[in-house]
N, C-alpha and C positions, 0 to 999 in steps of 0.2 A: 436899480433899474433891470440890469441885463441878467436876473437870477432866471426868469424863465427859461430860456435857451439852457442853459447849463443844468436846471433841474429836470427838463424834456430828455436831455442826454444820458443822464443819471438815470432816469426811468426806462429808457430804452435799453441800455446796457444791463440794468438789474433784471428787466424782463426776458431778456436774450438767455441771462444765465439762468434763471428760472426754469426756463421752459426748453432750453436745449437740451439736446440728447446726444453728447461728443461720444464718437466710437472708443469703445472700452477694448483695450489689449488685455484679454483675460490670460494669456499666457505669460505676461511680465507681472500682472497682478499675482497669479500663482506662484511665479518663482519669488517673489517678493515674500509672500506670506510664508512659503515653506523654506525659505533660507534660513540657516541656523548660524548666523555670524556672530552671536552675543551681544547684539545691540538690543537688549532687552529693555523696554521702559517700565517694566514693573518693578516698582518699591515694595519691599516685604516691610513687616513689622519693624525689625531690627534696623533695617535701613534708614526708616523714618525717624527711630529713636535717636539714632546716630547723626542725622541731620539735624535734629531738633536740640541736641546736646544733652540728651536724656542718658543717665546711665543704665546698663543692664540691670542692675539691682532694682532700680524703679520699676522697671516692667514687671519681674518676677513678683516684686512684693505686693503689687496691686492687682497682678493678673488673676487672682482667685475672686476677685469682686466681680469682674466682666461676665464670669461663665452664669 
């Protein structure tokens, strides 16, 4: 029976998060985006094949069908 108060609080918090406009530190964002520290999250085709346990010959053999 105590769900009403908890739901009201969740709704209030969700509304605050949705409609709030926090101050953005654009200088810090620019530093983060322009930094070249090698922590790239981009995964190439070869990396995905290595992760999946696929050998390179399989990629080259069937590569012509994807074109």
